[in-house]
N, C-alpha and C positions, 0 to 999 in steps of 0.2 A: 569190321567191328572192333571197337576199342577193347583191348584185353585188360587194361588197368586204368583205374580212376584215382588221381591224386586230389584229395579234398584239402586245399589250402584255405582252411575255413576260419582261422583266428590266430592269435588274439588281436584285439585292437592295439594300435600304437606299437607294433612289433615288426615293422619292416615289410608288411604285405605289399604296400604300394611300390616300394623299390623293386621287389621281386617281380611283381606284375608288369612294371614298366619295362624291365629287361626282357621278359617273355614277349611282350607286345612288340618291342623294337626288333626282335628277331623271329617273329611269327612265320615269315615266309621261309626263312632258312630252316626252321625247326619243323615245318609242316610234315615232312615225311615220317617224323618220329613222334611229334607231340602237337596236340591242338590245345589252345588256351580258351577256356570259357570264363570270361571276366564278368564283372558286375552287370554290364549292359547286354550280355548275351541273352537272346530271347528265351533260352531255357533256364537261365539263372534268376532273372528278375521275379518270375512267379514263385520259384523255389524259395527265394529270400523272403518274400512277403508272407508266404505260408509258414515259414520257419519262425518269423517274428510273431505271427499270430499264435503259434504254438507256445512260444516262450512266454507270452502274456496270458496264456490260459483261455484264449477266446474260443467260443463254441465253434466246432467244425474246423479248428486249426489243424489238428493232426490229419483229418481226412483230406483237407486241401493240400497238406504237405505230401501225403502219400500219392495223391493224384499228380502233383507237380514232379515228384520223384519218378513216377512211372513214365511221364512224358520225357524226362531227362534220359531214362533208360532206353526209351525208343530211339532218341537221338544218338545215344552212344552206340547203339547196335548198328547204326548206319555210318558211324564215323570211320573214315578210312585210316586215320592215324592210329597206331597201336596203343597210344597213351593219350589221356586227356587230363589236363590240370584245370580244375575248377577253383578259381581264386576269388573268394568273397568273404571278408572278415566279419560280415554281419550275419553269417549263416547260423552262428551259435547264439545270437542275441545281440542286443545293443550294449554299449559300454556303460559302466557304472556312472550314474549321474545324468544319463541321456534322457531328455524330456521330449515327448512327441505325442500329439493327439491326446493330451490328457493323461498320458502314462509316463511315470518317472521310474527309471531303472534303479532299484535300491539294492540289488544283490549282484554278485559276480556270476553271470551266465546261469541263472536259475533254471532255464529250460533246456539245458545241455543234454540231459539224459533222454527225455522223450523225443527231442529232435533227432539225435543220433540213432535211437532205436528205430524210428520210422525210416530214416534214410538208409540204414543198413538192411532193413527188411526188403526194400525195393531195389537196392543197388548192389547186393552181395555178389551178383554174378560178375561184377567188374573188378573183383579183387581190390576193394577200395582201401586207400591208405590215408588216414587223417594226419595232415602235416601241420605242426604248430611251433611257434617260437615263444619261449617263455622268457620274460624280461625281469631284470632286477626289480623286486616288488616296489621299492621306494620310488625308483625312477619311473616305473610303469604307472603307478598311481598319480604321480605328479603330472605326467602327460595326459592321463585320463581327466584329471581335474582341469587342466588347461583347455582340453577339448570341450569339456562340459561348459566351461565359462564362455569360451568363444562362440559356442552354438546356442547360448542362451538358456541352457538347461539348469545352470546352477549359478548363484551369485554368492560370492564369498571367497576367502582365501583358502589356502591348502589345509590349514589346521581345521577350518570350519568344515571342509569337505570330509576330512577324516572323522571329525566328531559326528557329522550327520549320518554317515553310512557305516562307520566302524568296520572297514573292509579287512578281512583276514585272508591274505593271499597265500594259498597253499597249493603250489603247483603239483606236488606229489599227490595230494588228495584229489585234485582235479584229474590227474592221470588215472588214478584208481577209478574214479567215477566214469571216465571215458571208457576204460577197459571193460568195466561192468556193462556199460551201455552197448558196446560193440558185440559182446556175447560171441566172440570168435568169428564174426561175420566181416571182419576187416582188421586192419592193423593201425597202430599209433606210432608216429615218428615225431619226437619232440627234441628241440635243440635250444640252447641258450642264446638269446639275442646278443648278449655282451660278448660271447665267445665266437659266434659265427660271423657276425657282420664285420668285425675288424680284420678278418682274414684277407679281405681285399680281392683275392682271386675267386671268381665264380666257381671254377672247377674244384676248389678246395672246400666249398661249403657243402655240408651234409644234405641240404635240401636239393641241390642240383645233382649231387651224386645219386640221390633217390630217383631223380628223373631219368637217369641212365641214358643220357644223350650221347650218341656215338662221337668219338673224338673228331672225325672229319667235319661233322656239323659244328662242334664246339669251336673248332679252329676258325670258322667263318664268323663267329660272334665276338662281341666286345668282351674282353677278359674280366672286367669288373662290372659291378652293378651300375655305378656311375662314378665319375671322378671325385665328387665331393658330396656324398649323401647328407642332406640336411638333418635327417631324423636318425642317423646312425652314427656310431663312434667313428673317429678318424680312421680311414683304412690303414692297415698295417704298413704297406709300402711307404707311406708318408712319415712313419715314425722317425724322429731324429731331425726332420726338416724344421725350418724356422716356424715357430708357432705351434708345432705339434708336440703334445706332452710325451715324455718318454715312457715306455712300458715298464711295469714292475710285476713280478710274478708272485701271486699270493698262494701260500701253501698252509691251509688251516683246516679247522673242523667246523663244528656248529657255529661257533662265535664269528667265524669269517663268512658264514652263509646266511644266518638268520636276518630277516628284515631289521634294520637299525643296529645290527652288529657292527663291529669295527670294519669289516670288509665292505659292507654296504655303505657305511659312512665315507670310507675312502673313495669308493667309486662315485658316490652321489655328490659329495661336497668338494672334492678335490680333483675333479676331472680336468681342470685347466692346468694342473700341476703334474699329474701322472695319469697314465692309461693302464689301470690294473687289469691283469689277465689272470682269471681265477683258475688255479690248478688245485683248488681245495676239494674236499670230498667228505660228506657226512660219514663218520665212523672210520674214515681212512687213517692210515698212519704214514710215516715217512716212506715205507715200502711202496705205497701207491703213488706218493709224491715223486719218488724216483722213477717209477714207470712213466708218469706223465711228463716229467722233465726230459727223459730220454726220448720219448715219442714225439714231443711237441716243442721242446726247448729251442730247437734250431730256428723256429719261427721268430724268436726274440733274442738274437745273439747279444750276450753281455748284459741283458736286463737283470737288475738286482732281484733278490729273493727276500720276501718277508715270510718267515716260518712261524707257525703257531699250531704245531701238532701235539704239544705237550699234554693237554687234557685228554685227547684221544688216546695217546700212547700210555698214559697212566692207567686208563681203563683197561687197555690190553694187558698191561703189566699185572694188574690185580686179577685179570682173567686167566693168567697162567703163562703169558709170553715171557720168555727169558729176557731179563734186563740187558744182558750183553748184546743180544740181537737188536734190541731197540736202539741202543747207543751206537752200535756198529752201522746201522742204516743211516742214522743222523750223520755219522762221520763220513760215510760215503757221499752224502749230499754236500757236505762241506768240501770234500775232495773234488767233486764235479764243479762246484762253484769256483774253486781255486783254478782248476784247469780251464774253465770257460770264462774266467775273468769277471765273475759276477759278485758284486757287493752283497753282503748278507746281513740281515737284521733278524734277531730272534725275539719274538714276543713270548715271554715266559709266563704262561698262565697255569692256573691250578684248578682242579675241581673244588667244589665247596668243602668236600671231605678233607682234601689236602690242605686247604687254606686254614682249617681249624687246628692243624698241627702246631705245636709250640715252636718247632723249628723245622727247617727244610727236611723233607723226606729224602731217602737215599737216591731216588730217581732224579729229583731236582738237583741234588748235590752232584751227581754224575754229569748231568747236563751242564751245570755251571762250570765244572772242571773242564769239560770238553770244549765249551765255547771260549773259556779263558785260554786253553792251549792253542786254539786257532785264532785268537785275537779278534773275535767278532763282537759286534755291538749287541747288547742284551737290553731289552725293555721289559722290566719286571712289573707285571700287573698288580701284584700285592703291594709293591712299593708305591705304585701310582694311587692305589686305594688309600694308603696311609696319608699321602699328600692331599688327596681330596677330602679326607676326614680331618685334616689339620692335626694329625696326631694318631694315637692308638685307635684301632677300629672298634667302635662301640657296638655295632650290630652287623656282623658279617653277613647274616641272612639277607640283609637289605640289598646287597650287591649281586645276588644270584636269583635268577628266575627258577632254576632247578640245578641239580648237582653239577652239571657240566656246561651250563649256559649262563652267561652274565645277564643281569636284569637290564634290558635296553631302555628302561625308564630312568636309569641313573646316567650321570655324565661319563661313566667309565668307557663305553665303546667309542664315544667321540674323542675322548682324551687319548685312548690307545691309538686310534688312527692318526691323530695329530702328532703324538710323540714318535710314532713309527716314521711318519713323514719327515719330521725334523731329523731323526736318526739317519735316514737315508742320505741326507746331504753330505755326511762325512763318513758313512759306513765303509769300512775297508773290505777288500776281497779276503776270504779266509786264507791264513798262512799256516800250513801244517808244521808242527814241531819236527825236529830232525828225525827222531826215531819213527814217527808215524809217516813222514815223507818217505823214508826208506822202505817201510812196509808196503805202501801203496804204489810206489814208483813202478814196480814190476807188474802191476795189475791194471785191468780195465774193467769197467762195469758196462754191461750191455744187455739187450733184450734178445732172447732166442725164442722164436715162434715156430709152430708146426708149418709145414710147407703149404698147406691149404687151410684157410680160415673162412669158411663160407658163412658162418654165423655173423649177425650184425647187431651191435648194441650201441646206442647213442648215449653219451655221458656229457651233459652240459656242453653240447656242441662238438664233442670229440667222438669220432667214430672208433669204436673198439671192436674190430673183427675178432672172432674167436672160432676155435675148432671144437665142435660139440663133442662131449664125451660119448664114447661108444666104441668106435674102432680104435685100435692101438695108435697112440700119437707119439711118434719118435721125434726127439729133438737132439741135435748134436751140439755139444759144448765141451771144450777141452779143459774146463775148470770146475768150479763149484756152483751149485744153484742155491741162491739165498732165499728166494721166495717164488711162489707161483701166483700170477695175476689171473684171476678167474672172472668170468661172467657166470653168476650162479643164481639160484632161485629156490623156492620151496621144493623143487623137484631134484635138487642136486644130489648125485649119487655118492656112495663111498668109492674113492678112487685108490688105486695102487700106483705108487711111483717106484720104478725100479731101473736098474742098469744091468743088462744081462740077467744073470741069476741072482743078483744082489737086490734084496728088497730095501728100498730107501724110506719107505713109510706108507701107511694106510691112513687116509684122511677123509673125514666127513666134510662134504661140501654143501650140505643143505643149510639154508638160512631160514629164519622165521618167516612165516607167510601169513597172509590174512588181509583184511580191509585196511589196516594201518601201515602195511609194509609195501614197498615197491615190488612189482612182480619179478623183476630181475635187478641184480645189483652187481657192482664191481667190487670185488673183495680180494684180499691177499691171503695166501697160506704161507706162513713162515716155515721154512724147511730146516730139518736137523735140530740139533741142540746147541745152545750157546750162540756165539756170534758168527760162526764160520759157515753156516749152511751145510750142504751135503756134497761130498766129493762124488764125482761121476766116474766110476770105474769103466774104462773102455771109451769114454768120451761121448756116449750116447745114452740119453735117459728116455724112458718110455712111460706113458701114462695110460692106464686102462681102468675101466670100471671094475671094482672089486666084487666078485660074485660069491665070495666065501661067506658063510653065515657068521654073524657076530659071536664073539666069545661069550658064553653064558655069564650071567652076573655072578654066579657062585664059583667061578673058576678060581683056583688058588691064586693068591697074590703074586707068586713068582712067575706066573704065566700070563698075567693080564696085560703085559706089554704088547701082546699080539692084538689087543683090541684097537679099533680105529681111533685115531687121535681127533679129539673135538676141540678146536681152538675157539678163541673169543669170536663172537658174532655167528658161530655155527651151532647147530643142534641136530638132534635126531628125533623126528616126529612123523606122523602120517603125512604123506605128500598131499598137495592140493588136488582137487578133481580136474583142474585145468592146467596141466603141466606146462612149464616154460623151459626151453632148452638151457642147458648149462654147459660150459666148456672152458678151454684154456685159451687165454689171450696171449700170454708169453711167460717165459721164465726170466727172472731177474738173475743174471749170471755174473760171477766174478771170474775172469779169465786171465791167463798170462798176457801181458802187454807185448804186442809185436815189436821186435827189435830191442827189447829190454831184457837182459839176463837177470835171473833172480840170484 
């Protein structure tokens, strides 16, 4: 009997064919571990047709789907392989703009919930995992438009396609819908197409790690999906070869991630010039960017960095984070780029509230001074707005969709992307001034993680293993801890961080939860006061769930320091009824550099 079912069920134009081809090519080798049920499998065809009938609201559709799912369950019960991968991207519905038998698909997978509810009801015994690849919204819609035109479902250019259907691509919202439909009867695994497919090596892709194929079997298989995938970005091993665009690492927030934002424009319109690798994160700061650079940067040696964390960090500053810690994290990023020979371009952006100020605020002033000290290139969004206005800005509101996001209907995102691209041509590697070089010369920045991290969290194609909070988590570090990188949720506990008998801090790790929030999130806790983090007496730090009752509200002010610390993006509230695990990914640690005396 198959113990587990992987439903590789969508989305369209997101690499399903490439993965399926690889699995078909190695079906005999993988047979002891994995069976592939493709679109033509006798159990899949009726399942697909019933799912499409359900998506279109046809009478008897859900009953037919339940019957087809029960037939599939009977086949899985007789399957000798311990795992089955059912790969059919039409299982959640047809793509936007698809026309067939008098039906035109005008929404993005409108039947997703009833289809998944029915499938999970019948297949829950096989521990199903729904595996999806989420693609850059603009590029994804362009491909769907091309497919609709080629198949005769739509006549018109891309702008007409957008005007006709007004698609609002919200992957996080779809994940929430899927999680609701699963009702705990299965799991969801989602990755970024743009970040997974350029990896090149199959063994490094989250989807294939999910399949848990034993290493002896993997060694008998082709190490890549295929040499030159037509529908995927150029595989990473080819970077730097003739005709292949060089990689560039994007570290930004919402403006780097939203459809039609500067990051999206760079990936969509300039793919022949650069191969952007997105290390951005919603609500993240340079602390999380440092984590991702340390964890992934080796995949792109020497690749330049475009940094645009300023808006996010200003929000954290106004939420109580010490400015010295924000600036110190940015300086560490400049130091790493110096050591790794990475050119650096800073996109200096401001929230709408900041932009209203008559002159630069203290945070922007500190950033400007830091970038000037290191000799890096700065692209100032406010200056660019003045250029686009041909003088003083008449209506600042027109350039913002909301406080922290630029209006993508303006030319600003496109011009930011173009200006950053021009700046990359001559961008220098950061050069530390003499006094700062002396400070950092004896130090190294590294990640220290618990010995075992059984928890798994996927972030835009990156696997973030974590050690769930519960048992004591000891981590050895001979220096200072600047930040803790967490996977957390609405169920995050209050934790104690200590070294021996020394309490280093009590921190709230719960994040807001509900229909509009991701169930789990990658977040940072900034440790200590000021820039320097916390010293670790004895060289071993431990993290435990704090079981002490909270200090009463009416506690005298001089003793309230014992209350748990609530940083930006965290809060204390009733936990959700469906708890999600939280835990430690790693500590961001500053340690003595080996072989260098202080």
